[in-house]
N, C-alpha and C positions, 0 to 999 in steps of 0.2 A: 962222213961222219958232217950235217945240216947245222952250218954257224948262224942261220937267219933267225933273226926272233919272230914266237910266232904274231903272228896278227887274226883279225876278225873283224870280220862287215857287221856293220847296222844292224842286217839282217840275224845275225848269228847273235851278238847281246841281245839282241833283244828276244828272241828264243828265247836263247838261256836264265835271263833273266826277269819273264815274261813281261815285258814292258813294250810299250809300243816303240817305233823306230822316232814317231814324232816328240817323247819323249827324252832320250837318249839326245835329240839333237837339241832339246830346250837344253840340256845338262852345257852341250856343247856353247850355246850364250848365254849360259851366267858362264862360261869357262872354267867349267868342274873335269869338263874331258876336253883332250887339244889333239884329233885325229889328226895324220897328216891326208894328203890328198895324190888320190891318183887321178888326173883329170876330173870330176865328178863324182869319183868315189873317195868317200870318206874307209879309211884303213888306224885300224884301233891297236892298240899297242897295250902291251899286259897293262903298264902302268893305268891305260886309260881301263880294259876291265875291272882290274882295284878298284880305280877309283868311283869305276857304276858299283859294284857291290859294296863299299864305305858309304857312300850316295843311299843307298835301298838301305843299308841296317845305318846309319843318322837317321833315314825319315822315319824306320820301324819304330827307335830309340824317341821319337818327338825332336830333333833335332831339326832346324832348319837350314834351307840349301845356302844360307850366308854361313852361318855359323858351321855348316859343313865345308865351307868354301875358306871359309877363315884357318880353319885346321891345317886345309893342303895347304895354303899360305904359308903359315909358319913351318910345317913339315918344309918344303921347298926353299926357306931361307935357312933353317936350320936342322939341318939331316940328326943332330947328338939328339934331339926331339925332347930334350930335357923342358922348355918353353912352352913346344906342343902338349906334354902330361902334364903343365902346367893349367896351360887350359882345356884341357880333356877334363881335368876335374875340377875346375871354375865352373864346364858348363851344365857336368853330372848332379853338383853342389847345384847350382842352380834351377835345373831341368826336376831333382829329385825335389826341394821344396815346392815347384809350382805343383808337382803330383799331388805332394802332400796336401796341399791347401785346396786341390778339386777336389783329393776324396774326404775332406772336412766337408768342403761343400755342398758333397753328392751326401755324406749323412746325414747333414741337416734338411736335408730338400725329402731323404726318406721318411725322415722323421715326421715331417711335415704332411707328407701326402697319407702319413700313415694314417695320423690325426683327423687329417680330413676325408679318407675313407670312412673311418669309426662313427666320425659322424653323422656322414650322409648312412651308413647303414641304420643308428639309431632315427635318424631324420624316416626313413625310410620305414623304419618299425611299423613308429608311431602313426603314418599316416594308413599304413595296411591293417592297424589295429580298431581305426575309427569307423 
């Protein structure tokens, strides 16, 4: 039975998550993943792989890398995750509020564009009737 923990190369992770190796190195520079090294080769652990997945999920949901990093720090300090869950709930609430405001702003712009379009069509119709 092999008791070695699975490891991944930067290329394997880049391919699996459809991102560039440069992106993964950037996340490393930001302290979000921390591969071990064998010479110049980066060796990523299961923990790094999970963190990478969470980073990408967070990005899709609109979280910044700083927010994601903050959650990782909280988790590393308190594995009971109560504080982490409270922080996530705050981030979710803030994100939802931001998106709701953006949605309202978009609705207003759409109304204004529709009104402008009607005005242009009426003016164009008047010009063609002359």
